[in-house]
C-alpha positions in Angstrom: 14.7 34.7 126.3 13.0 35.8 129.6 9.4 35.4 130.2 9.0 39.3 130.5 10.9 39.9 127.2 8.6 37.4 125.5 5.6 39.2 126.9 6.9 42.6 125.8 7.5 41.5 122.3 4.0 39.8 122.1 2.5 43.2 123.2 4.5 45.1 120.6 3.5 42.7 117.8 -0.3 43.2 118.5 -0.7 46.5 116.7 0.9 45.0 113.6 -1.3 41.8 113.7 -4.4 43.8 114.1 -3.5 46.1 111.3 -2.9 43.3 109.0 -6.1 41.6 109.9 -8.2 44.7 109.4 -6.5 45.4 106.0 -7.4 41.8 105.0 -10.8 42.1 106.2 -11.8 44.7 103.5 -11.4 41.9 100.9 -13.3 39.2 102.9 -16.6 41.4 102.7 -18.4 41.7 99.1 -17.1 43.9 96.4 -19.1 47.0 95.4 -20.6 46.0 91.9 -20.1 48.4 89.1 -22.3 48.6 86.0 -21.2 46.2 83.1 -18.8 47.2 80.6 -20.2 46.0 77.1 -18.0 45.0 73.9 -20.2 45.3 70.9 -19.7 46.2 67.3 -21.8 49.1 68.0 -22.4 51.4 71.3 -20.3 52.6 74.1 -18.5 50.6 76.5 -20.9 52.2 79.2 -23.6 54.6 79.4 -21.7 57.1 81.9 -18.2 57.6 83.2 -17.1 55.3 86.1 -16.7 57.4 89.3 -14.8 55.3 91.9 -13.0 55.8 95.2 -9.5 54.9 96.1 -9.3 52.2 98.7 -12.7 50.6 97.7 -13.1 46.9 96.6 -14.9 46.9 93.2 -16.1 44.2 90.9 -16.8 45.0 87.1 -18.2 42.5 84.6 -16.9 43.0 81.0 -19.4 41.4 78.6 -18.8 40.7 75.0 -21.8 40.0 72.7 -19.8 38.5 70.1 -20.7 40.9 67.5 -17.0 41.9 67.0 -13.6 40.9 68.1 -12.8 43.5 70.6 -10.3 44.1 73.4 -10.7 46.8 76.3 -7.4 48.5 77.0 -6.7 50.5 80.2 -2.9 50.1 80.9 -2.7 53.3 83.1 -6.0 52.6 85.1 -4.9 49.0 85.8 -1.3 50.1 86.7 -3.1 52.4 89.3 -5.0 49.3 90.8 -4.4 46.3 92.8 -6.3 43.5 90.7 -7.4 40.8 93.1 -8.6 38.6 90.3 -10.1 38.2 86.8 -12.6 35.2 86.6 -13.3 33.7 83.3 -15.6 30.5 82.9 -15.1 29.9 86.6 -11.3 30.1 86.4 -9.9 32.6 88.7 -6.7 34.4 87.5 -4.6 36.4 89.9 -2.5 38.6 87.8 0.5 40.8 88.7 -0.5 43.2 86.1 -3.1 43.9 83.4 -2.9 45.9 80.1 -5.8 44.7 78.2 -8.5 42.0 77.9 -9.5 40.7 74.4 -12.6 38.8 73.5 -12.7 36.9 70.2 -16.3 35.7 70.7 -19.1 36.2 73.1 -18.4 35.7 76.8 -17.7 37.7 80.0 -15.0 38.1 82.5 -15.4 39.5 86.0 -12.5 41.8 87.5 -12.1 42.5 91.3 -9.9 45.2 92.1 -9.0 48.2 94.4 -7.8 51.6 93.0 -4.5 52.8 94.7 -4.8 56.5 94.0 -6.8 59.3 92.6 -6.7 60.4 88.9 -8.5 60.3 85.6 -8.2 57.3 83.3 -9.4 56.1 80.0 -10.7 52.6 78.9 -10.7 52.1 75.2 -11.8 49.7 72.7 -11.4 50.1 68.7 -14.3 51.9 67.0 -15.9 52.9 70.6 -15.6 56.4 72.4 -13.3 56.0 75.4 -14.9 55.3 78.9 -13.7 57.9 81.4 -12.7 56.5 84.7 -12.5 59.0 87.5 -10.9 57.7 90.9 -11.2 60.1 93.8 
């Protein structure tokens, strides 16, 4: 390969490398923290609907007070998101997909994610009104 051909290929690769670096840099920064979701024998999952934007890196904490064995379920919402990680007891899980998270006892899980496309979704838990999630 000639010196000129190598230089031309290197110049062509620069925009691709810059785009990849800027895409990753969005995850290097701190995630926007959302209000906690609470699992309890009584009370709503959250005080108001979640208003999110596609392409923004978020972190939400799901907290169970241990008063009831409960799971949150939001398969359509989670299929719309790229889930970076779920952290439980300082153990980081990097899933391919998520359907629901169940708590048998008191505890918490942090979910970091990016919504992919706009839409309206619901997060449900037995005996609790659904939480509306709106992604713009």
